[in-house]
N, C-alpha and C positions, 0 to 999 in steps of 0.2 A: 642270315648272312651266308651261311654255308650252302644253303639250298640255292641262293642266287648265284653264288660262285660256281656251283656244279652246273647250273644252266648255261653259264657263259660259253662253255665249249660247244653248245648246240648251235650257236650262231655261225653257220658255215659261210654265209654270203657277206658277212660284214667283218671288218677289222675289229679286233678286240684288244683292250688294253687294261692292265691292272696298274693303278697309279698309287704310289706311296708318297705322302708328304713326309719328308724326313726331318724329324725334330730331335735334336740331341737330347739324350737321357729320357726321351718319351717314346718316340716311335722307332728310334734307331737301336733297338735291342732285339734279341731273339730272331736272327735271320732264318733260323730253322722253321719257325712258325709261318713266316711270310712265304718261305719256299713251299711249305705244305699247302698253303692256299693257292699259290701259283700252280703247283702240280695239279691240284684239284680242278682249277678253272681252265687251264690250258690256254691262256690268252696268247695272241700273236706277239704282243709287246708288254714289257714291264717298264714303267717310267718311275724313276726316283727323282723327285723334285725337292730340293733343299728348301726348308722353311725360310721365309724372308720376314724379318721383323718389321711389319707394316700394318697400318690400319688398326682395327679394333683388337687384333691379336696382341698388340703391345700391352694391353691391359691384363692379359693372362700369362704371357710368356716373357722371358727376358731376352735381351739381344744375344746373349750367349747361347740361346736355344738354336740359333741359326748355324747349321754345320758349314764348315769350309768345304770347298770342292774336294780337297784331299780326303777329308772324313767321309764325304758322300761316296767317293770312288771306292774307298776301303769297304764300306758297308755294301755297296752294289756288287763288288767282287765276291764278297761272302755269299750273297744271295745267288749270284750267277753260278758259283761253284756247287752249291747245294741243289739248286733247281735245274741245272743243266742248260740254262739260257746263256747267251753270250752278249757281251757289251758291244753294241753296234755304233753308238754315237754318244758324244758328250758335248755339253755347252757350258763353258766356264762362266760366262756372263750370267746366264740364267740359272746356273747350278742345277743342271739336269743330266742324268745318266739314263740312257735308253738301252734296254736289253731286248733281245728277240730270240725266238725259237729258230732252230735251223730247219 
């Protein structure tokens, strides 16, 4: 995985994105580690998408695993502060926060 992330910054002609599916108490921990991966791969964008309790995932996770937009924004702000990226867009309906490099 780390080797793939290191290679991401070699794609000069294409837009690159690092996507995080944000699940409370599962993937919404340790923003320092995510920031390390982001710095390693240098994507143009980082997208944090809040988990939605839909489909087959309902068999593995609870409804409470889905973060609110406020929780998602707090986590995105932590990652932004550590990684040096800035929040560029938010969509409350889709529960998405988009960060980008300057």
